[in-house]
Each structure stands twice: as C-alpha cells, then as structure tokens.
N, C-alpha and C positions, 0 to 999 in steps of 0.2 A: 363522643365517639367511643364506640364498640369495635374490639377487634377480636377474632378467633380463627385461629389457624392450627396447622400442624407442622413440626418443624420437618422439611425433606432434606435438609442439607446442614446438619447439627455446624459443620465447620463453617461455609459460608455464612451461617445465619449470625454465628459470634461478635461480628463489629456492629449488626444490627442496634443494639442495647445502647452501647456508650452513643452512636450517631445520633439515634431518635431524641435519648433522651435530653442531648444539649442542644435539641430544636425547641424542649419544651417551655423552660423558662422566660425565655421572649414572648412566648404568646401568654400568657396566665394562665395555662394549663393545670392544673390539678390532676394527680395520676390517686385514682381512687382504687384501682384494681390490677394487680399484674400478678398471674397465678399460672404457671409452668407445669402445674398436675392438676387440671381443671377435670373435674368427673362429672362425665354425663349422664344424666338421668334421663334424659329423654332424647329423642335425635342421635344424629352423627355430628357431633361438632367438634373440634379439634380439640387439642390438650393445651392450649395456651389461650388465656383470655387475657386481655388490658382494657380496661376501662378508662377515658382520661374525661375530667368534667372543664368544660370552656362555660364563659359567660356568656354566651347564645351561639346556636348554630353556625350564624355568621363568623363568629371568632375561630368557631371548628375549623369550618371550611377556609381562612384565611391561613391556620397553621399548616393545615391537609395540603393546601397547596402552596404554601410558601417555597421559594427557591431552597431553604435551608431542607426543611424535611423533605423537597424531592430529591435533593441528594442522598438520603438515607433510605431511603421508600425502597430503593432495588433491592439493597441488601435484605429486605424482607420478602418482595415478590418472587424474589428469584431462586427461594430457599425456604419458602412454604405456600401451603396450599392454605388458603381459607378465605375468610370476609372482613370487610372493614364499614362499619354504617354507620352512618350520621344521624343521628337521633335528638330529638329536643330532650327535655327533661322530662319533670313531670308533666303533663296538657290534661286537663281534666275534658272530658268532652261535655258539648254544649247540649 
C-alpha cells in the first residue's frame, strides 16, 4: 500500500501518526518507507510518502477497512491532500 500526500493542516495531522501506527502490528504490516520530505523528480506528488508491505492485497485491504484504521483515517484525509494506492508486489507480466 502506497500513500503520497501533502499535509494541509499540520496541527490536525499530528495525531494521525500515532493513531495509524497502533493499527499496524495486528495486521502484520511492515513499514517500508516513511518520508516526510519526499523529493519530486517527475510529476506533482506530495511531500509525504509511506509504503506499507502486507502479506497480500487482501491483507492490506482488511487493514485499510478495519475498524481500527477507519477510526484513524479521518486524521489523515481531513488534514492532507493526496492518494492511497493498493497494489500487488512484484508481478511479472505473462
């Protein structure tokens, strides 16, 4: 799962990190990247990039849709502008 966004309300966003982190361990997620100073070399992405690795796309979706993460999610979506992308790992085209 890849998140990329720009924080629009730093004060409101402060509570998101701790709230979201507490939901990760039960899901088995691995935090691969957390960068609040992402450097754009193409396009217009936000400055915050987060990459989470899950056992499967289904596991990522279960975490994202979980009651615990749904409680934390508004702290991000109300205070940022950006994207969240659910994707498979390396998939070789056939």
